[in-house]
N, C-alpha and C positions, 0 to 999 in steps of 0.2 A: 612521392608519386603524384604526378600532376592530376591524374584522373580521380584520385582520392580527395585531393584538395577541392576539385570541382564538385564532387559528391557532397562534401561537407558544406560547401557554399550553397548547394541546392537545398540541403536540409535546413540551413539557416533561413533561406528565402521562404521556405515553407513553414517557417515559425516553429520548428521543433525546438524543444528545450535543450539547454546546454548539456544536460546529462544524457539525453538521447543522442545528440550529435557525437558526444565523446564515446558512448558505448558502441554506436553503429560504426564509427570510424575505427575503433580498435578491432572490432570483429572483422570488418572488411579488409583492414590492413593485413591481418594474419592470413586471411583467405588469399589475398593477392600475393603474399610471399610464397604460397604453395602453388598458386595459379596465376602467373604474371600476365597471361593472355586470356582474360575472362571471356572474351567473345568466342574462344575456341574450346571452352570447357564442355566436357561430355558428362553423361551420367556416371561413367566409370570414375572420372576425376572426382565427382562429388562423393561417390561411395568411398573412395580412398581417403578423402578429406574427413568424412564422418568417422571413419575408422581411426584416423589420427586423433580426433577429438575424444573418441571413446576411450582411448588409451589413457587419457587424463582423468578418467572416471568422473566426468562432468554429469551433473543432474540433467534429467530430461528437460526441465524448464530452461536450463542454461543453453542446452543444445537448440531448443526451439528459438530462443532469443538470438542466438548466433546466426541461424539460418534465416530468421526473419530479417536481420540486418542485410544479409547477403542478397536475399530476394528483393529488398528495397533498392539495393545497389543495382541489380539487374533491371528493375523498372526504370531507374535513372538512365542506364545505358540504352534502353529501348527508346526513351524520350530523346536522347542525344543522337539516336540513329547509329550507335556504335554496334548494336546487334539487333536482331529482330525477334529474339525469343528469351524467355526466362526459364532456364532449366531447373531452377530450384522449386518452382511451383509443384510440378508433378512429383519431384523427389521428396519433398516434405510430406506430401500426402501418403507416400508409400512407407517411408522410414521413420517419420516423426509423429504420425497420427497415433496418439496413445490414449484414445478414448476408452480403450478396454483396460489400460494400465492404471495403477493406483498412484497418481502423482498429484492428488488434490490435498489441500490443507484440511486440517481437522476443523469441523464445525460443531461446537458444543451445543447440546440441548440447553434449554433454559434451566432445567433442574441441575445439570452439570455446572453451569455458570454460577448458580446459587451455591452449590456445594463448594466450589473454589472460593468464592467470596466469603462464605462462612468460615473457611479454614484460615483466612488471613487474620492476623492479630494486631495490626498497626494501621492507623488511619491513613498514612501515606500510601501504603500498598493497596488498601481498600479503594482509595480515591483513584489511583492509577488504573486499576482493573475496571472500576466502574466507568471511568471516562472512556476507556478503550471500548468497553462493551456497549455503552450508551451512545457514543458518537461515531465509532468507526474511524477515529483519527489514526493516522499513520504514526509510527514510533518517532520518526524524525520531526513531525509536526508537534507531537506531544512534548518532546524535549525542548522545543523552541518556545513553548508557552511561557508567558510572564504573568504575574499576578494581575496586572491591569487588563489582560486579555479575558479575564473572567468577570462577567458582569452579573452578579446575583440579583440585581434590581430588575434587569430585563430578562434574566435567565438565558443568557447567551454566552457563547465562547467565540472569540474572534481568532481565526487562524490567519496570522499575518503572512502574506505571500511575498516572495522576493521579486525584485525588478518590477515589471509592468503588470504582473498578474494581479487580479483583484483579490482582496481579502475575502475569506469565506466565513460563513456563520454556521455554528452548531448550536443546537438548542439544548437547554438543561431542563430535565423533568424534576418532579418533586423529590425523588429518591437521590438523584445526583446533586441536587441543590443542598440537601442536608449534609451529604458526605463532603462536598467541597467547602461548605461553611465550616465544618469541623476541622478539615485539613488547613484551611487558611487561618483559623484561630490558632492552631498549633504552630504554624509557620510564623505568624505575626508575633506570637509569644517568644519564639526563638530570636526573632529580629530585635525585639525590645531588649533582650539580654545580650545583644551583640554577637549572637551565635549564627547569624545568617551572612554568608560571605558572597552571595551571588544575587543578581537581579532576576534570575530565572525562577519559575514557579516551583519546580521540584528540587528540594534540597536534601542532601545526605545527612547522616547523623552528626557529621562534623561541621555542617553548615555550608559546604560547598555544593556545586551543581552535581546532581547524580550522574554517574557514568552511563553512557549509551548502552552498555551491555547489562547494566543492572536490572533493567526492566524484564528482559527475558530470563535472566538468572533467577530472580525471585519468583516469577510466575512458574517456572519449571520446578523450582525447589518445593513449592507448595503443591503443584499439580501432580508430581510423580508419586508421592505416597498415597494419593487417593485415586490413582489409576487413570489420570487424564494426560499423562505425558510419559512416553517411552523414549528415552534418549538414544537408543540404538534401533528403534523401530522405523518403519516407513514414515514418509512425510505426514500421512494422514493420522499417524499415532502420536505425533509430536505437537506440543502446544507452544506457540509463540505469540507475541503481541499482534502480529498480522492476522492471526486466526480470528480475532475479535471483529475484524472488518467484515469477514464472511459471516460471522455469527450475527451481526447486526442486520446485514442485508437479507439474510435468510429469514430471520424472524419478523422483520418489517414486512417482507413480501407475504409471509404466511398469515400475518395479521391483516393483510389487505391494503397496505399502503401503496399508492400509485407509483408506477415505475418511474415516471418523470419527476415525481417528488423525491424519490430515493436518489436518483441521479443528480438532481439539483443539490440535495443535502450533502452528497459525497464529492461534489465538484466535478462530476463526469459530464462530458459533452452530450448535448441533445442532438447534435448534428447528424447522427447516424440515421435519423428518420427525418425526411424532408419537412413533413408537416410540423414537427416539433421544433426543428432547427430554424425555420423561417417564420412560422406563424404563431407559435405558442409562447405567450408571455407568462412565465411562472410567477404566481403570487406567493411570496415568502410567508405570508400569514397563513395561507392555505397549507403550505408545506409544514409549518410549525404545528398547526392543529392536527394534520394527518399524522405527523411524527409522534406527537404526544398521545394520540389515540392508539398507535401501533407499537410503540417502544416496549420491549419486555420489562416486566416487573421482576426485580432481582433481590430486593431486600425489603424489610419492613422496619420502620422506626416508630 
């Protein structure tokens, strides 16, 4: 479809990530297969298409992402003067506004996070949960870490970004420092015995790189017996690695950490506010001090 190719090129020119372009393209392609003349689509057509997606029992978050891509496509069509309206805008507000629904991820209290950590009995699992809770790192970023990305002298973690994106820094507080020191000692001992078969930070019992599903599997295995994970419950009753990102943001804010410091720490853009996007230069040393003052205390050694 020529219009889809032009839309993809527009996303690339707007410097959207490869992942975003691919996701938007797939969603719009499916939409166009059902609605080959998007400029003539009515609310009834959108209702029919939503019904089609609901038959697949997609999550609300997936439906929102789908229609977000379609809405972006219509904004592109308006820019190209193919149409003069975006029918998805009002449609989403009516059918996908779930502010009253429970589609939020679980956010642990500090006591619950401590309870989970206290239930763990191996340094690798303790280190993984601690680094998730203390840094808000994404699972994909966690799995890409290598030992050289951990600097216990400066107490920093470097998240190496691909392509042209800048590397990001996470800070290590005294609790995480002790845990990572112990994990690295265990890992180094395995390496000296020839039982480390990968250059990545997290190694399995057999010395290979841990599987991407292992993190959620062990978290849920420990969380379920203590009532922090319900495998058949709603999203807010399930515990995954991504929940710790919300955990960190929630408790940093409650401790009074500045919004722009949290956004800088997590790699979020400051451009949604003109004054921050154009005039505020964030001092990483101030971010570090603000973070160390606000980060939750989870264990004592």
